C-alpha positions, -999 to +999 in steps of 0.1 A: -251+811-505-252+784-478-259+748-487-295+737-484-292+702-470-330+697-476-323+694-513-313+658-507-350+649-509-353+663-545-322+643-554-340+612-542-372+620-560-354+628-592-334+595-590-368+579-587-377+588-622-352+561-633-368+536-609-340+540-583-349+541-546-325+546-516-306+515-506-313+522-470-344+536-452-347+574-450-364+570-416-332+565-396-351+549-367-356+518-389-318+511-393-315+492-360-341+466-369-325+463-404-291+457-388-306+432-364-319+412-395-287+414-416-257+415-392-245+391-365-260+391-330-226+398-313-218+429-332-253+442-333-258+436-296-226+454-288-238+485-307-275+484-299-272+472-263-273+492-231-266+488-194-290+466-174-324+461-189-319+490-213-341+515-194-316+544-198-314+540-236-352+539-237-354+570-215-331+589-238-356+584-267-386+590-245-372+623-232-367+636-268-401+623-279-418+640-250-407+674-262-428+687-291-419+715-315-442+745-318-439+758-354-441+795-362-455+809-394-447+837-419-411+839-412-386+842-440-368+809-442-361+810-480-323+812-474-310+791-445-276+788-429-271+758-407-235+767-397-225+771-361-194+783-342-183+755-318-150+754-299-134+781-321-143+764-354-171+769-379-191+737-386-214+735-416-242+722-394-245+715-356-237+678-360-206+656-356-201+618-357-197+605-321-168+583-311-177+547-314-151+520-310-143+487-327-161+496-359-144+466-377-171+444-361-196+462-383-177+466-415-142+456-427-135+492-438-142+503-402-132+538-390-116+550-423-150+545-441-169+565-415-142+591-414-142+595-452-180+599-451-178+626-425-151+644-445-171+642-477-201+658-460-180+683-440-190+672-405-164+665-378-155+629-371-146+619-335-123+590-334-125+566-305-094+555-286-108+520-290-108+522-328-099+492-349-076+514-370-046+534-358-053+571-355-027+580-381-044+559-408-078+574-400-063+609-403-048+600-436-082+589-449-096+623-440-071+647-456-076+681-441-111+675-428-121+683-392-113+655-368-114+652-331-099+625-308-117+608-280-096+596-251-103+568-228-080+580-201-056+551-193-039+544-160-005+546-176+005+582-179+031+576-205+006+559-228-019+588-222+009+613-230+019+593-261-018+592-274-021+629-270+011+636-288+002+612-316-033+627-320-019+663-321+007+653-347-020+636-368-041+667-370-068+660-345-079+694-333-102+688-303-097+664-274-129+646-262-123+629-228-149+603-219-154+603-181-183+580-177-164+547-183-140+542-154-154+506-154-173+486-180-210+485-171-232+454-167-244+449-203-266+418-206-267+417-244-229+413-245-228+391-215-254+367-229-232+363-260-200+364-239-190+390-265-162+415-258-141+423-289-112+437-270-103+403-256-097+392-292-074+422-298-101+440-317-105+477-309-069+479-296-052+493-327-042+526-311-027+507-281-009+480-300+007+505-323+018+528-295+055+529-285+047+536-248+022+508-247+046+484-265+074+493-241+055+475-214+054+442-233+080+415-233+071+406-269+053+426-297+015+420-297+016+398-328+039+374-310+020+372-278-016+385-282-027+372-248-001+392-230-009+423-251-046+420-244-039+416-206-017+447-206-045+466-224-072+454-200-050+464-170-046+500-181-077+507-202-095+528-176-088+543-142-115+545-115-092+566-093-091+597-115-104+630-099-109+666-110-073+677-102-060+651-128-074+674-155-043+695-152-023+666-168-045+669-200-040+706-202-003+702-199-002+677-228-028+690-252-027+724-269-062+726-283-097+726-269-106+699-243-142+687-240-154+664-211-179+638-222-204+622-199-216+652-179-251+650-165-250+670-132-249+708-132-222+708-105-200+687-127-205+711-155-195+740-132-165+720-121-155+715-158-158+753-164-139+761-132-111+737-144-108+757-177-123+730-199-136+743-233-167+722-234-188+695-220-209+668-237-241+660-219-242+623-224-250+590-206-231+570-232-262+562-251-276+544-221-246+520-220-231+528-186-256+534-158-288+515-158-316+537-145-297+570-152-313+603-160-322+607-197-295+629-213-322+653-228-336+658-193-302+667-179-293+690-208-313+722-198-299+722-162-263+718-174-267+745-200-282+769-175-254+761-150-226+771-172-242+797-195-215+809-219-186+798-198-181+766-217-195+750-248-224+726-242-227+697-267-251+667-265-254+631-274-274+600-264-307+592-282-303+614-313-319+595-343-337+622-363-335+658-376-361+669-351-340+654-323-312+677-334-336+707-333-349+697-298-313+694-284-305+729-297-337+742-281-327+726-248-294+743-247-269+724-269-247+741-294-242+709-314-250+673-312-231+641-317-248+612-335-237+576-328-257+545-334-274+555-367-242+561-385-228+528-372-258+509-385-253+527-418-217+516-419-226+480-411-253+479-438-236+498-466-201+509-457-190+545-464-221+551-486-243+540-457-227+565-434-230+593-459-267+584-464-272+587-426-255+621-425-274+635-455-308+622-442-302+636-407-292+670-420-319+672-446-345+664-420-330+689-396-329+716-423-366+710-431-376+709-395-357+741-388-374+759-418-409+745-412-406+755-375-399+791-386-361+794-384-334+802-409-305+794-386-298+773-355-289+805-336-326+815-332-338+781-318-349+785-281-366+766-253-398+785-262-399+765-294-408+734-274-436+723-252-436+691-231-462+665-239-479+656-206-488+622-219 
C-alpha cells in the first residue's frame, strides 16, 4: 500500500493532545516573513530577493494563484499513490528539492542537512555547483538516496569535465544544467547590502576542492583566498555557450541530462532535438530576468511543444501543495521546490527541511484527493480554470 502523506496532519493533531504544536508554520507561505524576522538581512535578501524590482518573482506567484482547481466528486480516492516515473526512475511523489547554492549562509549544517532531510523523506535532492559543501560530503550524508547534480557550466572545460566525473563517481544520477545564469542579474537586495557570498569564498567548496580548478592556482585556496576567488569569478559562467556545446556534456555524462531555465517552446524543441532527457521550465525563481514571463504561464506552451519527446519539469513560485497540483495540470511531470525548504533550513536545520517536505506533500496529497484524483497521472489541464480577476 502506498504511503498516504496526508496522514501527517493526524500526527500533528495527535501530538497536540500533549500540548505540542509544530515548531514552524504549516502554511509554508509564512516562512519567508518568519525568516525575515529571525535571520540576517544579507542571507535572507540573497534567498528571497529577485532581479530588478522583483516583478518576475511576483508574477510567478500570481500565475499560479490565477489558476483555480475544479474539484470532482464521487471518485474513489481512498487509496492513493503519488509516485511518478521521471527520467527513468520512480519517485515517491512528483517533488524534488531544487538546487540552491551557499546554504551555509542560512544554517551551519548547510547542504548536508537539506540532503539528509530529502533522503529521510525519499525525495530527490539536487545539489548546486555553488554549494558550501563538497559534493562528495553531501553524497556521503545521503547514503543510497536519490541525488542529482546541478552544473553551472564553467568556462574551463577541464573543470567542467572534472565536476562531471566527480559527480558521477559520487552517485549523482541526473545532471541538471542551469542555462539562465550566463551572467549574474541585477539584484538590488544584494546590491544594497553589497552582499555576494562568493567573494568571501562561500559557495565555492566544489571549486576549491577540485583538482582541475586548483591546477590553475599558484597557491592552494587557503593560502591565497583572493587569488582563488578571482580564479572562480573568472570561470564561473560562460555567456558564449551555444546549443552545439551540449555535445560536450553528453560525451562526459553517462546518465540523464536536464536543461534548467527553459521558457520558450523553440528552446524546448531544441533541447529535445539535441537528445536532452528533460527540461525544467524555470525563470530561476525570478532571480535572473526582471520582467520575464511567469514560469507557470510558459509551462503549457513548453509541454505542448515537446509532448513525450522529453520530460518536462517545473520550478519557480512553488510554495504549496495546490501549486504542485496546478503545475502537473499545466503539463509538468514533477516540480522542484526551492525557497520554502531553504527557509525551513534557516529556521530549524534538517528538521525544518523535513517539516517543509512533509507539509508540502501532505497538502498535495489532500488537494489531489479532494479534487477527485487518486494519482498524479490523471491530473489534466481540464482540472483548472483561469480566474479572470
